[in-house]
One Martini backbone bead per residue (centre of mass of N, CA, C, O) as a GRO file, in nm:
protein
   94
    1MET     BB    1  -1.824  -1.681   0.717
    2GLY     BB    2  -1.886  -1.400   0.580
    3GLU     BB    3  -1.933  -1.213   0.306
    4PHE     BB    4  -1.732  -0.991   0.384
    5ASP     BB    5  -1.487  -1.175   0.440
    6LEU     BB    6  -1.471  -1.298   0.158
    7MET     BB    7  -1.431  -1.032   0.000
    8THR     BB    8  -1.178  -0.940   0.148
    9GLY     BB    9  -1.003  -1.187   0.084
   10LEU     BB   10  -1.025  -1.162  -0.225
   11TYR     BB   11  -0.909  -0.878  -0.247
   12VAL     BB   12  -0.632  -0.940  -0.123
   13PHE     BB   13  -0.550  -1.164  -0.318
   14VAL     BB   14  -0.557  -1.001  -0.582
   15LEU     BB   15  -0.360  -0.780  -0.498
   16ALA     BB   16  -0.121  -0.970  -0.433
   17ALA     BB   17  -0.097  -1.095  -0.713
   18LEU     BB   18  -0.046  -0.832  -0.872
   19ALA     BB   19   0.196  -0.730  -0.708
   20GLY     BB   20   0.376  -0.983  -0.741
   21ARG     BB   21   0.394  -0.977  -1.047
   22GLU     BB   22   0.520  -0.696  -1.073
   23VAL     BB   23   0.776  -0.754  -0.907
   24ILE     BB   24   0.891  -1.008  -1.054
   25THR     BB   25   0.918  -0.877  -1.348
   26LYS     BB   26   1.145  -0.652  -1.228
   27VAL     BB   27   1.364  -0.862  -1.188
   28PRO     BB   28   1.676  -0.918  -1.210
   29PRO     BB   29   1.875  -1.193  -1.268
   30THR     BB   30   2.084  -1.134  -1.026
   31LEU     BB   31   1.827  -1.164  -0.802
   32HIS     BB   32   1.703  -1.456  -0.799
   33THR     BB   33   1.843  -1.600  -0.560
   34PRO     BB   34   1.755  -1.411  -0.326
   35LEU     BB   35   1.453  -1.432  -0.392
   36MET     BB   36   1.429  -1.738  -0.347
   37SER     BB   37   1.505  -1.731  -0.050
   38GLY     BB   38   1.266  -1.553   0.036
   39ALA     BB   39   1.044  -1.743  -0.070
   40ASN     BB   40   1.116  -1.979   0.117
   41ALA     BB   41   1.051  -1.834   0.380
   42ILE     BB   42   0.754  -1.781   0.314
   43SER     BB   43   0.680  -2.081   0.271
   44GLY     BB   44   0.743  -2.162   0.561
   45ILE     BB   45   0.516  -1.991   0.680
   46ALA     BB   46   0.289  -2.136   0.523
   47ILE     BB   47   0.324  -2.406   0.663
   48VAL     BB   48   0.258  -2.314   0.947
   49GLY     BB   49  -0.024  -2.203   0.878
   50ALA     BB   50  -0.139  -2.473   0.769
   51ILE     BB   51  -0.106  -2.629   1.032
   52VAL     BB   52  -0.287  -2.451   1.206
   53VAL     BB   53  -0.542  -2.480   1.036
   54ALA     BB   54  -0.556  -2.794   1.040
   55ALA     BB   55  -0.576  -2.816   1.356
   56LYS     BB   56  -0.865  -2.636   1.349
   57ALA     BB   57  -1.029  -2.828   1.211
   58GLU     BB   58  -1.383  -2.954   1.174
   59GLY     BB   59  -1.370  -3.092   0.892
   60ALA     BB   60  -1.300  -3.280   0.620
   61LEU     BB   61  -1.252  -3.046   0.423
   62GLN     BB   62  -1.055  -2.883   0.599
   63VAL     BB   63  -0.843  -3.102   0.628
   64THR     BB   64  -0.788  -3.146   0.329
   65LEU     BB   65  -0.702  -2.853   0.264
   66GLY     BB   66  -0.471  -2.846   0.471
   67VAL     BB   67  -0.302  -3.076   0.350
   68ILE     BB   68  -0.271  -2.951   0.072
   69ALA     BB   69  -0.127  -2.695   0.170
   70ILE     BB   70   0.114  -2.837   0.293
   71ALA     BB   71   0.211  -2.985   0.038
   72MET     BB   72   0.247  -2.736  -0.150
   73ALA     BB   73   0.446  -2.578   0.030
   74THR     BB   74   0.662  -2.801   0.040
   75ILE     BB   75   0.716  -2.818  -0.261
   76ASN     BB   76   0.803  -2.524  -0.288
   77VAL     BB   77   1.049  -2.539  -0.103
   78ILE     BB   78   1.203  -2.766  -0.241
   79GLY     BB   79   1.215  -2.637  -0.521
   80GLY     BB   80   1.362  -2.380  -0.431
   81PHE     BB   81   1.618  -2.521  -0.328
   82MET     BB   82   1.694  -2.655  -0.594
   83VAL     BB   83   1.723  -2.399  -0.762
   84THR     BB   84   1.928  -2.254  -0.585
   85ASP     BB   85   2.147  -2.472  -0.599
   86ARG     BB   86   2.178  -2.463  -0.907
   87MET     BB   87   2.256  -2.164  -0.928
   88LEU     BB   88   2.507  -2.178  -0.736
   89ALA     BB   89   2.664  -2.394  -0.905
   90MET     BB   90   2.736  -2.199  -1.144
   91PHE     BB   91   2.953  -2.028  -0.945
   92LYS     BB   92   3.139  -2.252  -0.917
   93LYS     BB   93   3.436  -2.385  -0.903
   94ARG     BB   94   3.612  -2.651  -1.084
   0.00000   0.00000   0.00000
């Protein structure tokens, strides 16, 4: 990957992080459950992407980073489902 590709990737990452933070802080509490469901879907896509990247890895470092990415995205999905389930349980009649 060239220097230009690295700078472009870093630029996109920073912009996405800032835009994501701005969007998340503006969400009213009543929309947190639907937002969490959408975030879980995106994290599922991240798992698939991490698997694809790890499958095409050429060195030990790339494989290690791919496995770490898969593990972190999986933890994120599981945690998201747990939080969503807990939030939905608050609305169930007893």
